[in-house]
N, C-alpha and C positions, 0 to 999 in steps of 0.2 A: 360565514365563513371568514378566515383570517387572512390577509393579505398575503402571508408567508405559505398558507396552504393552496391558493389559486394560481401563486405562481409557481409552485411545489408541481401539483398535477400536472399544468402545461408545460412543464420544462421536460417531466421523465416522459411524457407523450412526445414531445420536439425530439427529445437522447433518443429514446427507444428507435425511433424512424429512420436514426444515421446510419449509413453504412458501417463508417469504421466501426460502432459498437455492433451491430451484428457480424462483422467480419473478424473481431477479436472474440466473440464469444464462438463462432462456427470453428476459427483457429487452435481455440483451447479444447474444441469438444474432439476434434478431427487428431491433436496431439494427441490427448489424452484414449482414445481408443487403440489409437495406433502403440501406444505404449502396451498396453494391456493384450494385443495381439506378439508383442515382442517378448515382453517381461514378465508376462504370464499372471502371477499373482497382484492381492493390493497392494498388499504392502512395497513391494518392489514399484510398483506405480508411482505412488505415493514418493516413493525417495526420489525416481527419476523425476519426478516434479516438482519437486521442492525449489531445485536453482531456478527453472526456467519461471517458476512461480515468482520468485523471488529477484527476478531482471527485468522480468516481462512484465508485471502487474504494477512495479514503480511506472516503467518507463510510460506504458500507456496513459497511466494516471497523469502524469505529470506533462507530457507534452499533448495530450489528447484535452486536459484540463484548460494549460494556458491559452492553448489555441482557443477552444471554446468561450475563455469570458473576453478574449481579443473580438472573436466573431459576434459578441453577443452586445457589445459596446453599444450598436445605436439603439438596440432594444432594452438597454439598462439606462440610456441619457431617455428616452421615452418614458419609460416608465417614472424616473424622478422626475420629471416634471408633471406627475402626476401624486394625488395625496398619497404613495408612499412610504411609509418607513424604511432609511436604506438598509439596517438590520435586517426587515424582513425579504427586502429583493435580494440580499447578500444568502441569508441562509435558504430562500427558494432557490436560487439559482443553485449554491451549493450543493443542496440533499435534491438538487433537480438533475446533478451530473453522477455524483456521488452512488446515486440508488440504481442508476440502470445498470453500469460499469459493473456494479458488484454483483447486481443479478447474471450480467453476461458471465463475469468471472466462475459464479457459484452455478451456473447449469452448465457451463462449459466444460467445467472439472466431473461435477457431479453426476452428471447423467451418465455418461459412460457406465461408470461406479454401479448404477442399477440396474443399466442393463446387461450387465456382464455379471451381477451377483455376488461383487465383491462386498459381502456384508461383514466378514473377518476385520478389515481394515475400518471400520465404523468408525475408532476412535483415534487414528492417524488421518483418517479423511476428515474428519469435523475440527483439530487442530489447522488441516492443513487449510479448509476452507475461513475458518476464524481469521486465520495470520494473514492469506488473501483479502479479508473483506476489511480489516482493520490497515492494514499498507495501501488499500485505493482509496479509504478515507483518507489517509496521512498524508499520502503525496498528491492526492486531489487540494487538500489544505494547502500544502506547498505550493503548488501550479497559482491557484488564486491567488496567494501570498506574493508571487513573483508577478503575475499578472497586473496585479493592482498598484505595485510598487514601480512596473517598470510601463511606461508607456508606448515607445517604441515595441511593435511587433517581433521583429527579427531580434531585437537584443532581449524581448521576454523571453524568446524561443529560447535563443543562446543560454539566457540564463537556468532554464527548466532543465536544460539537457546538463549544463554544469552541475544542479545538485543531484540526476540520475547519477551520472558519474561520479561525481562525488561519496555519494551514499552506497551505490551497488560496484565500484569496481576501485576509485584510488585508495578509500577508508578502508579496506581490508590490506593493500599493498602497505599501508603507515603502520597498521596494526602488525602486520607481518616483517615492518623493520625494525618497530621498538620489540620485540620479541627476541631480532635476532642482534640486535644493537646491547639491550640491557640483560640478557638471558641468563647470566651468572647472579643477576639480583632476583629479590621474591616479587613477584608478578601478580599474584594473585588478585589482587583488589586492584590495581591501576585496568588489568582487563575486564573485572568484572566492569568497571567504572567506562571503561571503553564502547564495554557492549554495548552496554544501557545509553550510551550517545550515539544508539545508529538503531533504526529501527529494524534493518534489513536484516543485520547482525545480530539483534537479538529476536528477531522471528525465524533467523535459522537455526542460531542455539536451540531455541525451543523445539522444534519439528525434529532434529536432531535427536534428543533428547527424547523425545514421545516414541520416534523408529529404534531404540536402544542402541545408535551408532555411536555415543559419544567416546567407543573407545576410538573410533576412527580420530579423532583430535588429538591422542596422546596426552598429555602434563596436563592441556588446554581441559579437555574433556573430561578430565574429572574433579579440573575444578570447579566448572561448570554444572557437574552432578551434582558433585555435593552442595551448592550454592542453590541452584534452578529443579533441584530433585524433591525440593521440602515445598510445602505449601503455601508457607510466606515467601520464599522465590518466587513461582508461580505467579500468587497474589502481584507482588512488585512488578514483574514483569508485565501483566496483564496491565497494570495499572501505568505504567509508563509508554505502553502503546498506547493508551487511552490519552495519554499526554501529548504523545507523539501526535495524535488529532486536534485534542482542542488548543492547542498552543499554537499551532501554524495557522489554525482558525483565526483565535481568538484577534492575531495580530494583524492577519487578514482584515476582517471586519474593520477594526480599530482603523488601518488606511484607507480603508472603503467610505469609511461614514465621514472622514475629514478631506476624499479626496476630490477635484476641481474636475467635473467630466465638461 
């Protein structure tokens, strides 16, 4: 058994016992069940869950991931004193957090669809779960990058919250400002480029298109429909979301390997 596998198994068991992960999963489960009782159909529930997932999942992954790595510093230092490769330790810590968070998300959202028998919404639900899993992996990697780069816990937590605010709230405001200021110019390609630069916006566009609600975005929706409606566009979007996982993870691992604990 490799060092990565050993650390991964230990960390998964440790994180699954965390009350915050349990609360996270139960909160999603209760919210999804409540939406079924209010909205009724599966497609409406997926649409209602979309913005909740796009904001709550990155927030939980970023904040909890940052604090988790800070709290695990003594454990990390202890293992570094052993003949454990830093790469194996980093991947074990990352996987040990990402897998339980993803599991809590998938069960919290998916189980109510099963017991309410919403099989007609299987396609949109699958895309919602995939988007949530990728956002969990991406923002956990960003959280680890922040925690490795900043030694002070308070500053690190502030940096993690800033990452979430920038991608989840501020970015959309900047995008709207660009559209308002330069609305007389052809903005199709710049808007597409700006969408790829933010994993939350990219996931939002894919979910809206899967629910056939692109018309709600007006002219912008027509542009996205032409691009992301093709198999090539969907493949490029999926690769970009994977890059948002691999990129921060690679940079964070590089800094972790060079960091003086």
